[in-house]
All heavy atoms as an XYZ file, in Angstrom:
870
protein
N       0.955     -1.185     -0.017
C      -0.031     -0.011     -0.006
C       0.856      1.223     -0.003
O       1.843      1.266      0.682
C      -0.900      0.077      1.264
C      -2.081     -0.935      1.093
S      -3.235     -0.668      2.592
C      -3.884      0.956      2.209
N       0.412      2.327     -0.648
C       1.077      3.555     -0.719
C       0.827      4.426      0.293
O       1.576      5.173      0.871
C       0.764      4.110     -2.080
C       1.578      5.378     -2.469
C       1.392      5.920     -3.793
C       2.086      7.089     -4.127
N       2.019      7.568     -5.398
N      -0.420      4.391      0.828
C      -0.943      5.295      1.904
C      -1.533      4.456      3.130
O      -1.977      3.396      2.931
C      -2.190      6.012      1.382
C      -1.668      7.080      0.321
C      -2.009      6.676     -1.135
C      -1.115      8.221      0.464
C      -1.625      7.508     -2.193
C      -0.844      9.095     -0.604
C      -1.117      8.531     -1.824
O      -0.595      9.472     -2.868
N      -1.338      5.022      4.342
C      -1.741      4.286      5.461
C      -3.185      4.313      5.491
O      -3.978      5.165      5.015
C      -1.330      5.210      6.641
C      -0.378      6.092      6.129
C      -0.517      6.238      4.589
N      -3.872      3.173      5.991
C      -5.323      3.090      6.091
C      -6.056      4.163      6.713
O      -7.091      4.750      6.399
C      -5.597      1.715      6.833
C      -4.251      0.972      6.641
C      -3.139      1.940      6.456
N      -5.386      4.786      7.806
C      -6.013      5.942      8.421
C      -6.103      7.123      7.660
O      -7.076      7.858      7.700
C      -5.332      6.176      9.870
O      -3.847      6.310      9.575
C      -5.417      5.084     10.892
N      -5.099      7.332      6.829
C      -5.056      8.509      5.970
C      -6.223      8.272      4.894
O      -6.896      9.249      4.622
C      -3.796      8.589      5.283
C      -3.714      9.682      4.265
C      -3.577     11.087      4.745
C      -3.725      9.560      2.934
C      -3.585     12.046      3.816
C      -3.614     10.588      1.959
C      -3.567     11.916      2.556
O      -3.514     12.917      1.563
N      -6.450      7.190      4.330
C      -7.475      6.887      3.302
C      -8.904      7.213      3.928
O      -9.623      7.816      3.408
C      -7.458      5.542      2.755
C      -6.011      5.420      2.031
C      -8.517      5.219      1.956
C      -5.764      4.059      1.555
N      -9.011      6.624      5.240
C     -10.307      6.718      5.769
C     -10.588      8.230      6.148
O     -11.636      8.735      5.937
C     -10.319      5.907      7.205
C     -10.360      4.442      6.777
C     -11.640      6.315      8.026
C     -10.145      3.570      7.930
N      -9.596      8.918      6.629
C      -9.740     10.435      6.992
C     -10.146     11.181      5.796
O     -11.025     11.941      5.835
C      -8.509     10.959      7.545
C      -8.490     12.308      7.735
C      -9.251     13.073      8.808
C      -7.864     13.249      6.864
C      -9.314     14.392      8.986
C      -7.879     14.661      7.130
C      -8.611     15.223      8.074
N      -9.394     11.027      4.593
C      -9.634     11.776      3.415
C     -11.062     11.408      2.896
O     -11.651     12.385      2.475
C      -8.631     11.363      2.371
C      -7.095     11.835      2.741
C      -7.128     13.543      2.853
C      -7.061     14.081      1.557
N      -6.849     15.563      1.692
N     -11.469     10.188      2.913
C     -12.761      9.970      2.392
C     -13.899     10.427      3.321
O     -14.951     10.834      2.973
C     -12.908      8.447      2.177
C     -12.035      7.758      1.130
C     -12.075      8.612     -0.251
O     -11.191      9.405     -0.508
N     -13.224      8.488     -0.891
N     -13.700     10.451      4.738
C     -14.560     10.916      5.716
C     -14.845     12.394      5.454
O     -15.901     12.855      5.636
C     -14.129     10.589      7.111
N     -13.669     12.983      5.056
C     -13.836     14.546      4.932
C     -14.869     14.815      3.709
O     -15.470     15.996      3.715
C     -12.494     15.131      4.616
S     -11.529     15.211      5.991
N     -14.946     13.881      2.798
C     -15.896     14.202      1.804
C     -17.419     14.125      2.218
O     -18.258     14.692      1.365
C     -15.659     13.099      0.618
C     -14.406     13.227     -0.065
C     -14.203     12.185     -1.188
C     -12.841     12.391     -1.889
N     -12.613     11.525     -2.950
N     -17.645     13.634      3.316
C     -18.979     13.549      3.937
C     -19.276     14.724      4.840
O     -20.384     14.856      5.331
C     -19.182     12.258      4.687
C     -19.222     11.043      3.773
C     -18.120     10.413      3.339
C     -20.382     10.554      3.426
C     -18.202      9.347      2.512
C     -20.586      9.373      2.585
C     -19.472      8.768      2.230
O     -19.510      7.611      1.329
N     -18.264     15.560      5.106
C     -18.419     16.634      6.043
C     -18.317     18.018      5.419
O     -17.767     18.203      4.214
C     -17.223     16.581      7.098
C     -17.139     15.209      7.792
C     -15.848     15.282      8.727
C     -18.304     14.907      8.666
N     -18.914     19.128      5.976
C     -18.784     20.402      5.425
C     -17.604     20.988      6.047
O     -16.805     20.332      6.844
C     -20.128     21.293      5.884
C     -20.295     21.367      7.271
O     -19.354     21.592      8.054
N     -21.509     21.362      7.706
N     -17.195     22.209      5.600
C     -15.958     22.777      5.974
C     -15.719     22.878      7.511
O     -14.715     22.647      8.016
C     -15.785     24.199      5.302
C     -15.627     24.065      3.781
C     -15.279     25.357      3.227
O     -14.766     26.270      3.894
O     -15.716     25.565      1.969
N     -16.872     23.418      8.139
C     -16.860     23.451      9.695
C     -16.509     22.103     10.258
O     -15.710     22.036     11.242
C     -18.020     24.238     10.147
C     -18.163     25.537      9.676
O     -17.149     26.308      9.463
N     -19.373     26.117      9.626
N     -17.201     21.177      9.834
C     -16.984     19.828     10.493
C     -15.666     19.301     10.234
O     -14.992     18.604     11.126
C     -18.064     18.813      9.915
C     -19.478     19.203     10.387
C     -20.532     18.366      9.660
O     -20.360     18.056      8.443
O     -21.520     18.078     10.271
N     -15.036     19.578      9.044
C     -13.697     19.130      8.854
C     -12.689     19.791      9.758
O     -11.851     19.066     10.187
C     -13.407     19.383      7.205
C     -14.183     18.540      6.351
C     -11.840     19.221      7.061
C     -14.039     18.853      4.912
N     -12.892     21.140      9.920
C     -12.111     21.861     10.805
C     -12.100     21.277     12.148
O     -10.991     21.086     12.984
C     -12.217     23.352     10.786
C     -11.581     24.114     11.885
C     -11.865     23.944      9.318
N     -13.351     20.997     12.621
C     -13.591     20.444     13.914
C     -12.886     19.006     14.190
O     -12.274     18.818     15.175
C     -15.006     20.358     14.182
C     -15.382     19.952     15.552
C     -16.858     19.951     15.815
O     -17.548     20.948     15.323
O     -17.467     18.974     16.405
N     -12.998     18.256     13.135
C     -12.421     16.901     13.232
C     -10.881     17.012     13.162
O     -10.242     16.301     13.964
C     -12.842     16.114     11.975
C     -12.356     14.589     11.845
C     -12.699     13.821     13.097
C     -12.774     14.031     10.636
N     -10.360     17.881     12.383
C      -8.902     18.197     12.379
C      -8.480     18.576     13.687
O      -7.254     18.082     14.053
C      -8.465     19.023     11.231
C      -8.617     18.441      9.869
C      -8.396     19.495      8.678
O      -8.470     20.699      9.008
O      -8.034     19.027      7.647
N      -9.100     19.529     14.324
C      -8.766     19.891     15.676
C      -8.772     18.846     16.670
O      -7.771     18.799     17.462
C      -9.593     21.063     15.993
C      -9.389     22.310     15.312
O      -8.403     22.507     14.823
N     -10.384     23.181     15.356
N      -9.639     18.013     16.537
C      -9.722     16.870     17.534
C      -8.608     15.894     17.377
O      -8.144     15.309     18.258
C     -11.059     16.125     17.354
C     -12.285     16.984     17.907
C     -13.609     16.245     17.783
C     -14.706     17.153     18.413
N     -15.956     16.424     18.214
N      -8.301     15.782     16.078
C      -7.208     14.766     15.700
C      -5.790     15.218     15.736
O      -4.830     14.557     15.709
C      -7.413     14.146     14.322
C      -8.763     13.358     14.220
C      -8.957     12.969     12.743
C      -8.827     12.150     15.073
N      -5.725     16.564     15.935
C      -4.329     17.297     15.778
C      -3.438     16.887     16.945
O      -2.327     16.981     16.937
C      -4.486     18.665     15.726
O      -5.062     19.197     16.941
N      -4.013     16.462     18.099
C      -3.173     16.170     19.314
C      -2.445     14.761     19.100
O      -1.524     14.461     19.858
C      -3.970     16.030     20.477
C      -5.107     15.027     20.605
C      -5.898     15.204     21.841
C      -7.007     14.010     21.924
N      -7.717     14.216     23.168
N      -2.814     14.062     18.090
C      -2.096     12.706     17.857
C      -0.979     12.994     16.880
O      -1.185     13.384     15.771
C      -3.178     11.684     17.396
C      -4.293     11.421     18.193
C      -5.477     12.070     18.106
C      -4.095     10.556     19.374
C      -6.436     11.792     19.006
C      -5.081     10.318     20.289
C      -6.254     11.004     20.088
O      -7.273     10.747     21.010
N       0.183     12.623     17.229
C       1.340     12.841     16.422
C       1.501     11.738     15.377
O       1.980     11.960     14.340
C       2.699     12.883     17.322
C       2.610     14.079     18.219
C       3.882     14.224     18.870
C       4.077     15.333     19.943
N       3.186     16.427     19.844
N       1.124     10.465     15.674
C       1.266      9.423     14.799
C      -0.077      9.067     14.206
O      -0.974      8.385     14.840
C       1.820      8.199     15.561
C       1.925      6.958     14.632
O       1.920      7.193     13.397
O       2.051      5.770     15.198
N      -0.306      9.668     13.016
C      -1.647      9.440     12.366
C      -1.881      8.086     11.790
O      -2.835      7.755     11.268
C      -1.888     10.572     11.274
C      -1.091     10.447     10.024
C      -1.585      9.652      8.982
C       0.126     11.026      9.980
C      -0.722      9.564      7.929
C       0.889     10.894      8.812
C       0.428     10.115      7.751
N      -0.880      7.277     12.006
C      -0.981      5.822     11.397
C      -1.403      4.869     12.601
O      -1.663      3.701     12.283
C       0.239      5.376     10.730
O       1.320      5.328     11.661
C       0.532      6.209      9.523
N      -1.370      5.376     13.910
C      -1.523      4.516     14.922
C      -2.945      4.174     15.443
O      -3.932      4.848     14.908
N      -3.085      3.315     16.415
C      -4.332      2.886     16.814
C      -4.995      4.066     17.519
O      -6.235      4.165     17.338
C      -4.172      1.736     17.816
C      -3.891      0.402     17.215
C      -3.653     -0.663     18.072
N      -2.654     -0.355     19.039
C      -2.675     -0.788     20.309
N      -3.588     -1.559     20.746
N      -1.674     -0.281     21.096
N      -4.426      4.809     18.247
C      -4.986      5.996     19.036
C      -5.632      6.950     18.032
O      -6.843      7.436     18.174
C      -4.083      6.673     19.979
C      -3.534      5.729     21.094
N      -4.317      5.207     22.036
C      -2.309      5.182     21.131
C      -3.577      4.395     22.750
N      -2.267      4.396     22.274
N      -4.967      7.293     17.051
C      -5.472      8.234     15.964
C      -6.623      7.532     15.447
O      -7.678      8.209     15.093
C      -4.348      8.430     14.946
C      -4.867      9.339     13.738
C      -4.768     10.774     13.893
C      -5.471      8.909     12.651
C      -5.158     11.635     12.784
C      -5.888      9.703     11.573
C      -5.748     10.995     11.811
O      -6.205     11.859     10.734
N      -6.502      6.228     15.054
C      -7.682      5.484     14.417
C      -8.900      5.509     15.282
O      -9.921      5.834     14.851
C      -7.261      4.168     13.966
C      -8.459      3.283     13.621
C      -8.886      3.209     12.352
C      -9.032      2.408     14.452
C      -9.975      2.519     11.837
C     -10.079      1.629     14.081
C     -10.580      1.686     12.820
O     -11.669      0.984     12.475
N      -8.674      5.187     16.521
C      -9.923      5.156     17.445
C     -10.596      6.548     17.473
O     -11.892      6.674     17.631
C      -9.538      4.773     18.809
C      -9.156      3.189     18.758
C      -8.927      2.628     20.148
C      -8.485      1.193     20.031
N      -8.311      0.453     21.234
N      -9.728      7.742     17.570
C     -10.195      8.980     17.722
C     -11.091      9.297     16.427
O     -12.096      9.921     16.483
C      -9.076      9.977     17.952
N     -10.454      9.004     15.316
C     -11.148      9.165     14.026
C     -12.521      8.481     13.927
O     -13.512      9.205     13.531
C     -10.237      8.737     12.918
C     -10.827      8.799     11.366
C     -11.144     10.167     11.071
C      -9.861      8.213     10.472
N     -12.453      7.310     14.358
C     -13.736      6.545     14.346
C     -14.725      7.007     15.283
O     -15.950      7.008     15.082
C     -13.498      5.052     14.482
C     -12.560      4.509     13.343
C     -14.840      4.170     14.612
C     -13.042      4.909     11.961
N     -14.334      7.508     16.401
C     -15.154      7.992     17.518
C     -15.739      9.438     17.063
O     -16.964      9.629     17.276
C     -14.355      8.191     18.774
O     -13.783      7.015     19.140
C     -15.224      8.847     19.891
N     -15.045     10.206     16.306
C     -15.549     11.496     15.895
C     -16.181     11.574     14.571
O     -16.669     12.587     14.023
C     -14.360     12.520     15.996
C     -13.942     12.751     17.420
O     -14.778     13.282     18.204
N     -12.763     12.273     17.758
N     -16.333     10.429     13.897
C     -16.911     10.534     12.543
C     -17.910      9.221     12.519
O     -17.504      8.038     12.934
C     -15.876     10.214     11.425
C     -16.522     10.126     10.102
C     -17.187     11.154      9.398
C     -16.475      8.810      9.495
C     -17.678     11.009      8.189
C     -17.078      8.691      8.249
C     -17.771      9.792      7.572
N     -19.132      9.381     12.001
C     -20.048      8.408     11.958
C     -19.867      7.492     10.742
O     -20.210      7.899      9.584
C     -21.481      9.065     11.856
C     -22.619      8.021     11.813
O     -22.386      6.919     12.146
O     -23.841      8.459     11.448
N     -19.138      6.512     11.021
C     -18.823      5.483      9.852
C     -19.972      4.830      9.191
O     -19.948      4.323      8.165
C     -17.908      4.414     10.392
C     -16.554      4.950     10.750
C     -18.528      3.499     11.434
N     -21.221      4.879      9.860
C     -22.399      4.334      9.304
C     -22.754      5.168      7.963
O     -23.418      4.646      7.120
C     -23.582      4.487     10.134
C     -23.395      3.636     11.497
C     -23.409      2.223     11.228
O     -24.118      1.669     10.433
O     -22.683      1.483     11.897
N     -22.228      6.386      7.690
C     -22.456      7.109      6.533
C     -21.853      6.432      5.378
O     -22.438      6.513      4.287
C     -21.888      8.501      6.676
C     -22.541      9.505      7.586
C     -21.695     10.783      7.727
C     -24.011      9.801      7.163
N     -20.799      5.727      5.607
C     -20.211      4.893      4.456
C     -21.232      3.787      3.922
O     -21.180      3.458      2.838
C     -18.901      4.184      4.928
C     -17.717      5.193      5.008
C     -16.871      5.045      6.043
C     -17.536      6.261      4.209
C     -15.687      5.848      6.244
C     -16.464      7.027      4.417
C     -15.485      6.773      5.384
N     -22.028      3.328      4.853
C     -22.881      2.237      4.490
C     -24.300      2.864      4.081
O     -24.910      2.404      3.101
C     -23.111      1.322      5.689
C     -24.175      0.222      5.482
C     -24.380     -0.550      6.771
C     -25.070      0.231      7.788
N     -25.852     -0.444      8.812
N     -24.746      3.787      4.837
C     -26.135      4.261      4.660
C     -26.318      5.263      3.558
O     -27.310      5.282      2.832
C     -26.651      4.856      6.040
C     -26.756      3.850      7.154
O     -26.916      2.671      6.773
O     -26.756      4.270      8.298
N     -25.288      6.231      3.418
C     -25.423      7.233      2.380
C     -24.041      7.286      1.624
O     -23.414      8.289      1.723
C     -25.723      8.607      3.091
C     -27.023      8.607      3.749
C     -27.318      9.921      4.386
C     -28.611      9.949      5.128
N     -28.857     11.192      5.842
N     -23.689      6.361      1.010
C     -22.374      6.342      0.324
C     -22.338      7.332     -0.873
O     -23.306      7.326     -1.593
C     -22.136      4.963     -0.156
C     -23.539      4.321     -0.352
C     -24.380      5.032      0.812
N     -21.260      7.941     -0.959
C     -21.092      8.884     -2.183
C     -20.810      8.105     -3.253
O     -21.339      8.381     -4.363
C     -19.990      9.954     -1.893
C     -20.417     10.853     -0.738
C     -19.624     10.643     -3.130
C     -19.265     11.846     -0.290
N     -19.973      7.004     -3.241
C     -19.830      6.150     -4.321
C     -20.008      4.777     -3.728
O     -19.872      4.420     -2.464
C     -18.310      6.152     -4.968
C     -17.316      5.949     -3.817
C     -18.095      7.545     -5.697
C     -15.928      5.751     -4.356
N     -20.380      3.849     -4.618
C     -20.704      2.457     -4.214
C     -19.607      1.675     -3.354
O     -19.920      1.033     -2.482
C     -21.023      1.683     -5.481
C     -21.402      0.321     -5.249
C     -21.605     -0.463     -6.609
O     -21.906      0.296     -7.595
N     -21.473     -1.729     -6.546
N     -18.309      2.042     -3.786
C     -17.259      1.328     -3.056
C     -17.042      1.864     -1.712
O     -16.214      1.157     -0.911
C     -15.895      1.514     -3.908
C     -15.929      0.785     -5.252
C     -16.743      1.480     -6.339
O     -17.290      2.641     -6.181
O     -16.620      0.942     -7.509
N     -17.653      2.805     -1.157
C     -17.418      3.353      0.164
C     -17.922      2.341      1.085
O     -17.467      2.239      2.357
C     -18.124      4.626      0.362
C     -17.370      5.811     -0.177
O     -16.198      5.581     -0.545
O     -17.840      6.832     -0.143
N     -18.785      1.297      0.751
C     -19.039      0.329      1.642
C     -17.918     -0.693      1.997
O     -17.839     -1.218      3.121
C     -20.268     -0.666      1.010
C     -20.887     -1.561      1.996
C     -19.747     -1.407     -0.117
C     -21.684     -0.791      2.989
N     -16.938     -0.657      1.083
C     -15.626     -1.422      1.577
C     -14.993     -0.699      2.742
O     -14.527     -1.477      3.503
C     -14.720     -1.312      0.272
C     -15.203     -1.995     -0.884
C     -16.277     -2.782     -1.087
C     -14.564     -1.910     -2.155
N     -16.360     -3.304     -2.401
C     -15.330     -2.654     -3.141
C     -13.435     -1.261     -2.725
C     -15.023     -2.854     -4.416
C     -13.223     -1.414     -4.164
C     -13.905     -2.282     -4.883
N     -15.068      0.593      2.855
C     -14.413      1.235      4.002
C     -15.276      0.915      5.266
O     -14.744      0.520      6.294
C     -14.415      2.676      3.860
C     -13.562      3.334      2.765
C     -13.696      4.811      2.738
C     -12.060      2.951      3.078
N     -16.502      0.848      5.084
C     -17.380      0.450      6.290
C     -17.112     -0.892      6.613
O     -16.876     -1.288      7.850
C     -18.872      0.562      6.071
C     -19.827      0.075      7.042
C     -20.050      0.918      8.019
C     -20.314     -1.110      6.986
C     -20.923      0.425      9.178
C     -21.108     -1.717      7.862
C     -21.465     -0.844      9.005
O     -22.227     -1.330     10.006
N     -17.015     -1.900      5.779
C     -16.730     -3.282      6.068
C     -15.386     -3.463      6.495
O     -15.145     -4.281      7.515
C     -16.860     -4.137      4.757
C     -18.391     -4.333      4.498
O     -19.339     -4.251      5.418
N     -18.704     -4.561      3.212
N     -14.358     -2.690      6.113
C     -12.994     -2.823      6.627
C     -13.048     -2.249      8.048
O     -12.498     -3.043      8.864
C     -12.075     -1.823      5.681
C     -10.752     -1.691      6.366
C      -9.735     -2.707      6.240
C     -10.400     -0.454      7.057
C      -8.604     -2.561      6.754
C      -9.072     -0.258      7.563
C      -8.145     -1.312      7.392
N     -13.580     -1.278      8.317
C     -13.712     -0.684      9.794
C     -14.414     -1.751     10.686
O     -13.847     -1.924     11.749
C     -14.272      0.646      9.775
C     -13.405      1.634      9.013
C     -14.546      1.121     11.185
C     -14.088      2.954      8.709
N     -15.481     -2.226     10.268
C     -16.329     -3.058     11.158
C     -15.833     -4.477     11.298
O     -15.938     -5.072     12.351
C     -17.824     -3.166     10.675
C     -18.509     -1.913     10.763
C     -18.594     -1.548     12.245
C     -19.487     -0.169     12.411
N     -19.637      0.129     13.736
N     -15.212     -5.139     10.205
C     -14.908     -6.479     10.147
C     -13.488     -6.875     10.080
O     -12.949     -7.900     10.494
C     -15.614     -7.214      9.047
C     -17.105     -6.939      9.104
C     -17.844     -6.270      8.219
C     -17.857     -7.421     10.291
C     -19.196     -5.950      8.246
C     -19.241     -7.216     10.355
C     -19.853     -6.431      9.359
O     -21.265     -6.192      9.407
N     -12.610     -5.989      9.699
C     -11.155     -6.307      9.439
C     -10.223     -5.761     10.582
O      -9.232     -6.306     10.810
C     -10.685     -6.001      8.089
C     -11.388     -6.810      6.969
C     -10.820     -6.398      5.566
O      -9.808     -5.737      5.367
O     -11.322     -7.000      4.573
N     -10.581     -4.559     11.038
C      -9.720     -3.960     12.016
C     -10.061     -4.528     13.359
O     -11.212     -4.684     13.740
C      -9.959     -2.345     12.042
C      -9.237     -1.690     13.272
C      -9.646     -1.772     10.702
N      -8.936     -4.760     14.179
C      -9.266     -5.237     15.560
C      -8.633     -4.263     16.433
O      -7.984     -3.294     16.034
C      -8.373     -6.600     15.655
O      -6.976     -6.355     15.570
C      -9.038     -7.672     14.764
N      -8.760     -4.403     17.715
C      -8.272     -3.589     18.676
C      -6.690     -3.460     18.710
O      -5.996     -2.401     18.949
C      -8.616     -3.972     20.103
C     -10.027     -3.704     20.418
O     -10.649     -2.886     19.778
O     -10.495     -4.333     21.371
N      -5.991     -4.526     18.200
C      -4.566     -4.586     18.207
C      -3.902     -4.359     16.813
O      -2.821     -4.108     16.676
C      -4.154     -5.911     18.747
C      -4.565     -6.262     19.954
O      -4.698     -5.301     20.835
O      -4.781     -7.495     20.279
N      -4.752     -4.386     15.711
C      -4.086     -4.456     14.402
C      -5.023     -3.774     13.342
O      -6.275     -4.006     13.245
C      -3.927     -5.965     13.947
C      -3.363     -6.143     12.766
C      -2.064     -5.761     12.421
C      -4.037     -6.851     11.758
C      -1.490     -5.905     11.180
C      -3.524     -7.112     10.443
C      -2.214     -6.750     10.211
O      -1.567     -6.827      9.069
N      -4.490     -2.878     12.466
C      -5.093     -2.138     11.476
C      -4.419     -2.671     10.215
O      -3.261     -2.348      9.831
C      -4.932     -0.709     11.506
C      -5.383     -0.083     12.866
C      -5.640     -0.038     10.340
C      -5.246      1.257     13.043
N      -5.041     -3.734      9.542
C      -4.420     -4.305      8.494
C      -4.142     -3.310      7.294
O      -4.978     -2.453      7.028
C      -5.379     -5.503      8.119
C      -6.707     -4.998      8.599
C      -6.427     -4.199      9.785
N      -3.226     -3.770      6.504
C      -2.887     -2.924      5.226
C      -3.041     -3.864      3.978
O      -2.684     -3.529      2.895
C      -1.436     -2.563      5.194
C      -1.148     -1.611      6.237
C       0.342     -1.242      6.323
N       0.654     -0.363      5.137
C       0.720      0.919      5.187
N       0.622      1.570      6.229
N       1.166      1.494      3.937
N      -4.018     -4.836      4.131
C      -4.269     -5.737      3.108
C      -5.914     -5.843      3.139
O      -6.502     -5.444      4.055
C      -3.660     -7.118      3.295
C      -2.226     -7.018      3.091
C      -4.182     -7.808      4.581
N      -6.376     -6.663      2.157
C      -7.823     -6.894      2.137
C      -8.563     -5.643      1.448
O      -8.246     -5.130      0.455
N      -9.673     -5.362      2.034
C     -10.602     -4.268      1.520
C      -9.907     -2.963      1.281
O     -10.153     -2.187      0.358
C     -11.774     -4.140      2.331
C     -12.855     -5.460      2.086
C     -14.065     -5.200      3.067
C     -13.373     -5.402      0.666
N      -9.108     -2.567      2.250
C      -8.433     -1.288      2.223
C      -7.493     -1.150      1.092
O      -7.361     -0.228      0.421
C      -7.809     -0.914      3.655
C      -7.596      0.723      3.595
C      -6.628     -1.661      3.955
C      -8.798      1.535      3.709
N      -6.698     -2.289      0.853
C      -5.776     -2.286     -0.259
C      -6.530     -2.228     -1.530
O      -6.148     -1.495     -2.450
C      -4.839     -3.513     -0.231
N      -7.677     -2.905     -1.618
C      -8.414     -2.822     -2.813
C      -9.072     -1.533     -3.114
O      -8.981     -1.026     -4.136
C      -9.520     -3.942     -2.611
C     -10.422     -3.990     -3.940
C     -11.427     -5.237     -3.671
C     -12.468     -5.344     -4.873
N     -13.398     -6.384     -4.674
N      -9.501     -0.985     -2.123
C     -10.072      0.465     -2.010
C      -9.092      1.432     -2.569
O      -9.317      2.280     -3.361
C     -10.716      0.875     -0.774
C     -11.499      2.118     -0.922
C     -12.852      2.161     -1.056
C     -10.860      3.457     -0.599
C     -13.664      3.205     -1.148
C     -11.587      4.641     -0.666
C     -12.938      4.479     -0.961
O     -13.608      5.598     -1.024
N      -7.871      1.333     -1.965
C      -6.715      2.311     -2.383
C      -6.546      2.179     -3.873
O      -6.377      3.127     -4.580
C      -5.483      2.064     -1.483
C      -4.359      2.909     -1.972
C      -3.079      2.482     -1.283
O      -2.780      1.267     -1.326
O      -2.359      3.420     -0.759
N      -6.322      0.929     -4.348
C      -5.999      0.622     -5.670
C      -7.005      1.075     -6.661
O      -6.733      1.673     -7.715
C      -5.594     -0.818     -5.941
C      -5.233     -1.236     -7.153
C      -4.881     -2.693     -7.363
C      -4.449     -3.065     -8.690
N      -4.171     -4.553     -8.835
N      -8.247      0.806     -6.404
C      -9.374      0.903     -7.507
C     -10.008      2.315     -7.132
O     -10.626      2.831     -8.221
C     -10.461     -0.194     -7.303
C      -9.729     -1.483     -7.731
C     -10.779     -2.389     -7.864
C     -10.120     -3.773     -8.289
N     -10.615     -4.477     -9.361
N      -9.956      3.050     -6.038
C     -10.803      4.088     -5.873
C      -9.892      5.363     -5.484
O      -9.900      6.448     -6.081
C     -11.879      3.959     -4.731
C     -12.597      5.300     -4.502
C     -12.839      2.885     -5.212
N      -9.081      5.188     -4.338
C      -8.414      6.227     -3.732
C      -7.419      6.845     -4.623
O      -7.342      8.074     -4.867
C      -7.779      5.766     -2.382
C      -7.290      7.015     -1.637
C      -8.174      7.877     -1.030
C      -5.923      7.153     -1.379
C      -7.691      9.007     -0.286
C      -5.426      8.100     -0.665
C      -6.286      9.093     -0.128
N      -6.430      6.132     -5.175
C      -5.338      6.672     -5.989
C      -5.940      7.169     -7.283
O      -5.435      8.330     -7.651
C      -4.284      5.469     -6.217
C      -3.514      5.150     -4.928
C      -3.324      5.932     -7.366
C      -2.502      4.124     -4.961
N      -6.852      6.490     -7.917
C      -7.433      7.366     -9.116
C      -7.978      8.423     -8.945
O      -7.868      9.447     -9.658
C      -8.384      6.151     -9.702
C      -7.907      4.863     -9.151
C      -7.175      5.063     -7.860
N      -8.645      8.638     -7.690
C      -9.311      9.934     -7.366
C      -8.245     11.042     -7.069
O      -8.551     12.189     -7.319
C     -10.304      9.756     -6.202
O      -9.609      9.544     -5.020
N      -7.138     10.644     -6.490
C      -6.089     11.604     -6.236
C      -5.519     12.044     -7.564
O      -5.277     13.270     -7.812
C      -4.969     10.980     -5.438
C      -5.315     10.627     -3.878
C      -4.071      9.993     -3.256
C      -5.581     11.945     -3.346
N      -5.422     11.248     -8.563
C      -4.899     11.619     -9.919
C      -5.839     12.488    -10.635
O      -5.382     13.508    -11.307
C      -4.743     10.283    -10.812
C      -3.484      9.510    -10.306
C      -3.225      8.302    -11.184
C      -2.095      7.406    -10.666
N      -2.035      6.129    -11.370
N      -7.169     12.242    -10.458
C      -8.167     13.188    -11.005
C      -8.095     14.570    -10.438
O      -8.434     15.523    -10.976
C      -9.542     12.543    -10.957
C      -9.727     11.390    -11.803
O      -9.034     11.252    -12.777
N     -10.695     10.434    -11.612
N      -7.871     14.623     -9.082
C      -7.911     15.788     -8.320
C      -6.720     16.762     -8.751
O      -6.747     18.014     -8.788
C      -7.772     15.657     -6.789
C      -9.009     15.212     -6.289
C      -8.922     14.944     -4.736
O      -7.939     15.242     -4.070
O      -9.835     14.248     -4.146
N      -5.574     16.089     -9.233
C      -4.344     16.913     -9.540
C      -4.522     17.396    -10.959
O      -3.763     18.347    -11.192
C      -3.170     15.850     -9.442
C      -2.841     15.558     -7.999
C      -1.543     14.621     -8.088
C      -1.259     14.239     -6.562
N      -0.160     13.369     -6.456
N      -5.308     16.962    -11.596
C      -5.646     17.367    -13.084
C      -6.248     18.808    -13.110
O      -6.972     19.275    -12.417
C      -6.345     16.404    -13.915
C      -5.569     15.213    -14.230
C      -6.406     14.263    -15.134
C      -5.548     13.173    -15.436
N      -6.321     12.171    -16.258
């Protein structure tokens, strides 16, 4: 994987929020120095309603993020394989390329 799972989740979560909510989320997460760690991940999931990925997906593949969060991540381990790797390859990286154009 090119990007950490927490970064992908954060960037996609921001697409569901307005500007004020993004600033508020960033402020809550700013106290974590390691944005790839479990503490950052738990704070991100606590401050963002991941049910939006399932109930009101912007794109169909956002359900993969929901399933990754609910079924693949454990208290001890945030995997870099499985659904998140598939999401990064098929959705996240192509969307970054489109944004740069």
